[in-house]
C-alpha positions in Angstrom: -0.2 -0.3 -0.3 2.7 2.6 0.9 4.5 1.7 -2.4 1.5 2.9 -4.1 0.8 6.0 -2.1 4.9 6.8 -3.1 4.3 6.1 -6.6 1.2 8.6 -6.8 2.8 11.7 -5.1 5.7 11.0 -7.4 3.4 11.1 -10.1 1.7 13.9 -8.8 5.0 15.8 -9.0 6.2 14.4 -12.1 3.2 16.1 -13.9 3.4 19.6 -11.8 7.0 19.9 -12.6 6.2 18.4 -16.0 3.2 21.4 -16.1 5.7 24.5 -15.0 9.3 23.5 -16.6 9.2 26.6 -18.7 8.4 28.9 -15.3 10.9 26.5 -13.2 14.1 26.8 -15.9 13.3 30.3 -16.7 13.1 30.9 -12.4 16.6 29.1 -12.1 18.4 30.4 -15.1 17.6 34.0 -13.8 18.3 33.4 -10.2 21.9 31.8 -11.6 23.0 34.3 -13.8 21.1 37.7 -13.4 23.7 39.6 -13.2 25.4 38.5 -16.8 22.3 38.5 -18.7 21.2 42.4 -16.7 24.9 43.2 -18.2 24.2 42.1 -21.8 20.3 44.0 -21.9 21.9 47.4 -20.2 24.9 46.7 -22.9 21.6 47.7 -25.5 21.2 50.7 -26.9 17.4 51.8 -26.6 16.0 52.6 -29.8 12.5 54.4 -30.4 11.3 54.4 -26.7 11.4 50.6 -26.9 12.6 48.8 -23.9 15.9 47.4 -24.5 16.1 43.5 -24.5 18.1 41.0 -25.5 16.4 36.9 -27.1 16.2 34.4 -24.1 15.0 31.6 -25.1 12.3 30.3 -28.2 10.6 26.8 -28.8 9.2 25.4 -32.1 9.8 24.6 -35.2 8.4 23.7 -39.0 5.4 22.1 -38.1 4.3 24.9 -35.4 5.9 27.4 -35.7 8.6 29.5 -33.5 8.0 31.1 -30.3 11.0 33.4 -28.6 10.9 34.5 -25.6 13.0 38.3 -24.4 14.5 39.4 -21.3 13.4 42.9 -21.0 14.1 45.2 -18.9 11.4 48.0 -17.9 13.0 50.9 -16.1 9.0 52.5 -15.1 7.7 48.7 -14.4 4.8 49.4 -17.0 5.0 45.4 -17.2 3.5 44.6 -14.4 0.2 44.6 -14.7 0.7 42.8 -18.3 2.2 40.2 -16.5 -0.2 39.6 -13.0 -3.3 40.3 -15.0 -1.3 37.9 -18.0 -2.7 40.6 -20.3 -1.2 39.9 -24.1 -1.6 41.7 -27.2 0.3 45.3 -28.3 2.2 46.3 -25.2 3.5 49.7 -24.8 7.6 49.2 -25.4 6.6 46.2 -27.4 6.8 46.2 -31.5 5.1 43.1 -31.7 2.0 41.6 -30.5 2.9 40.2 -26.9 1.9 36.1 -26.2 2.6 36.4 -22.3 5.0 38.4 -19.8 6.1 37.1 -16.9 8.5 39.2 -14.1 11.6 38.0 -13.0 12.0 40.7 -10.1 11.6 44.3 -10.6 11.9 45.5 -13.1 13.4 42.7 -15.4 10.2 40.4 -17.8 10.0 37.6 -19.6 8.5 38.3 -22.9 7.0 35.6 -25.0 6.1 37.0 -28.4 3.2 35.5 -30.5 3.8 32.9 -33.2 6.4 33.6 -35.3 7.1 37.3 -34.1 10.6 38.6 -33.9 11.1 41.7 -31.8 13.6 43.3 -34.7 11.1 42.5 -37.9 8.3 43.8 -36.3 6.8 46.9 -37.6 
């Protein structure tokens, strides 16, 4: 009986990790290398009122499309409302449609663009 309970708990934990793997991985990467990422983003120029950013992650491929995630520095924390309310669409300082915004810490966000959107190619 104990074995079945242990297997059940292990299964539930495994599913929770699998379901949240991107969030867990993003926060782990941020925790380990935040200083390096911050320096890299802050070295970028701010162009035409857009937020400073670097490409941070991505996934997909030919049959399903590509999603690109950017690490974004937002000095006014204007993205905090979008992150807390799970807003998507057009957001100030980002030229493309946004699928998801996650807050990493004050002023720092991961921003997932819509499928097959890249920051530098948006109009």
